[in-house]
N, C-alpha and C positions, 0 to 999 in steps of 0.2 A: 340202446335202452338198458341192457343188462349192466353196462359200464356205469350208467348214471345211478342205477339201483345199488350196485356194489359200492360205488364211491360214497353214496349217502349213508351206508351202514358200516363201512369199514372203519371210519374215523371214530364214531361213538363206541363200537365194539372194542377197538384197540385201546381207547381210553379206559373203558371198564376193565379190560384184562390187565392193563397197566396198574390201575388202582389196586386190584386184587393181588397182583404180583408184588407190588411195593409193600402192601400190608403184610404179606407173608414174609417178605424179606426183613422188614422191621421187627416182626415177631421173632424170627430166627435170631437176628443179631442181638436184640435187646433181652430176649428171654432164654431160648433154648441154648444157643451157642454161648451166651453170657454165663448160663448155669454150668455148662461143660467146662468153661474156662475157670469159673470160680471153684468148682469141685477139684479140678486137676492142677490149677495154677499154671496151665500151659495153653497155648493157642490150639483150638480144635483143627482137625484135618481140613475141614471145609474152608477155613480162613487162612490157608497157607498157599498163596498163589505160586510160589516158587517151589512147591513140593516139600518133601521131607525124607529124611534118611530112615533106615531100618532102626537105628538107635533112637531117633526122634519118636517113631511110632511106638516102640517098646516103652519109652518113658511116659508117653501120653496114656497108653492103655493101662499101664501099671498104676499111674497116678489117679486114673479114674476109678479104679477098683470095680468090683462087681456091680455095685449100685449105679455108678456113673456110666458104665458101659451099657447097662440096661436102660438108663435114661436116654442115652444117645440113640439106641434102637427104637425106643417107644415114643420119644418126643421129637427129636431133631430129624430123624430119617423120614417119618411121615410128612412133615412139613416140606422137607427137601425133595419129596416125591412129587408134590404139586408144583413147587416153584419153577423148576426148569421148563416145564411145559408152558406155564404162564409167561415166563420171560421170553421164550422163543416165539410164542404167538403174538405177544406185544411187539417185539422187534419186527417180526415178519409183517404184521398188520401196518405198523408205522412205515416200514420200507415200501410196502405195496401202495399205501395211500399217498406217500410223497412221490413215489416212482411214477404214478399215473400222470403226474404233472411235469415230468421230465422226459426228454426225448430218448435217452439211452436206457435200455433195459438190462444191460450187462451188469451194472452195479446193483440193480434190484435183485437179479438172480444170485449174484455173489453174496449179497446180504442175507438172502433166504438160506443159502447153503451154510453160511457161517453161523446163523442162528440155530439151525437144525443140528449142526456139528457140536455147538456148545452144549445144547440140551443132551445130545447123545453121550458126550463125555461126562456131563454132570451125573447122568444116570449110571454110567460105568463107575464113576467115583463112588457113588452111593452103594452100589453092589459090592465094590471092593472094601469099603469101610465096614459094611455089614459082615463080610467074610472075615476081615481082620478081628472084629469084635467076637464073632462066633468061634474063632480059632483060639480064643483065650488071650491071655496076656503076652503070648509069644508067637505072633504070626510069622510065616516064612518070608524070607528075603524077596523071592519073586512076587509074592502077593503084595508086599509093601511097595515094591518097585512099580507094579502095575497100578496100584492105587495112587501113588505119587505122580506117575506119568499122566493118569487121567485127570488129576487135579490141575496139573500144569496146562494140559491141553484145553481143559474147560476154561481156565482163566484166560489163556491167550485168545481162544476163539470168541469168548464173551466180550473181551476188550475190543477185538476187531469188529465184531458185529455192532456193538454200541457206537464205536468210532465211525463206522460206515453209515450208520443211521444218522448220526449228527452231521456228517459230511453231506449226505443227501439233503438233509434239512437246510443246511447253509446254501447249497446249490439252488434249491427250490426258492429260498428267500431272495437270493441275489437275482435269480431269473424273474421272479415276481416283481421286484423293485425295478429292474431294468424294463420290464414290460409296461409298468405304469408310467415310467418316464417317457417311453416312446409314445404311448397312447395320449399323454398330455401334450407332447410336442407336436403331434400330428395336426392339431387344429391351429397352431401358431404359425404366423408367417415368419420366415427367416429374414432378419435384417440384413441389408447389404453391408458388406465389409467397409469400414471407414477408409477413405482414400487419403 
């Protein structure tokens, strides 16, 4: 009974969370991160999946100036405080919803852990970016290294979580198609092989 109730609400809740997450992502990419890039002429920290060096961080912080750094803190960071949770909940909801239709629970658990890990590193990245901005235009090398490492980890784990969600969706679709073929074939008589 509880599985039927859960299955009934997980899909719509996941869809709602996904729409909210996608809306915030589009707002960040098209407004706040676009503004940071326009002001500095450089790619923001959040959009560098391969990380950045100390020199890269110094250039971006210097190019932003005091007003640009304040904008990063007051506009981009608040949006990026909501987004990781929405993304993780969307991925976990989708993985659980699809996973209920598959026999193996191992991939479902792995997907949940990847989603939570991606969100944790996204929040770590946000805290490190705030610390870099608060430290002025010259943050320490270890701080930049930590921020860059968090950015890379977030990017890798997010890519893995999304890929696993898509893989589970393909597995479910193939299983569903195979199940329909079997159920249609059950009522048919097999023709004898031609001699």
